[in-house]
Residue, then its C-alpha position, 0 to 999 in steps of 0.5 A: m127455494r127457502v134456505v134455513f140456518g138453525f141449530l139443536n137446542k141441546s147441543f148447538m149442532s148446527y145446520v144450514l139446509p132447505q127447509h124440506c131437508v130438515e126433517a129428512f136429515l133428522d129423521k136420519i139420526p137414532q132417536e137415542l141420539k136425537e133425544l140428546l141433540g134436541k129439537p131443531i130451532t130455525l133462527e132465519g130462513v132465505l130465498i135462493d135459486k133452486e138450481c144454486l149450489p152455494l158455499t155454506g158452514l160455520i164460523t167461532h169468532g173471537l176464539t178458535p177451537t183451540g182456544e186462542r183469540g182468533t176466529y175459526v172457519e168452516v167451508y163446505k160446499g153445498f148445504l150444511p146438515p147437521l152431523p156431516s160425514f164429510t170434512p169441510a175445508q177449515c181455517v184458523l185466522d189471527p185477531e186481525g184477520s190474516i190466515i194463521g192457516c187451513r186444512y185444505l181436505l178435498q170435499k168428496k161429498y156434497v149435500g144438495t136440494s135433494c137432501t141426499e150426499q152425493d159425489l162432488h167433483d167441483q172442489i173450492t179452491r185456495n183462492e176462493l177460499s182465501e177470498l170467502t175466509a177475507k169476505l166473512l171476517e169483514s162482515l163479522n159485527s161481534e164475537g160468537l158462533w155464526l151460520y153463513m151461506v154464499d148463494c150464487k150471487r155471491k150474497l153473503t148471509l150471516v146468522k148469529v147462533h150463540e153469543k158465547i164460545a165455550 
């Protein structure tokens, strides 16, 4: 199955989805909002096993959403749709890579290969979250907005969306 990394061109609203799910998700967005967000731009695609439920998310490396030097990571179990209706685990790391804090919320829904939200019963653990943030930070090579996926074979794919973070 091909998984695509992309964003909506007017908003940098990002997604990591099976290719066949992109249009299905965009069809759910009201037309007025779709015009504000823009058209999908695919940055990269990778092949994964159809049965895999990966970890996906986004990273702002260099600046946190509150404007401090550091890195902000969001972690979803399953695929990352545009405009997700569920809350990810969220971590802030200092410039040296130490975790300053994590907001570890139980994710109740996930998006799988069926392109629909389903109930999630197997949460990401705190240890998995710590291991993942360390692996992500060691793999980043520049500042900016990134998307990532860790497949079921633990292979990490990182894709840069944008150079600067406003």
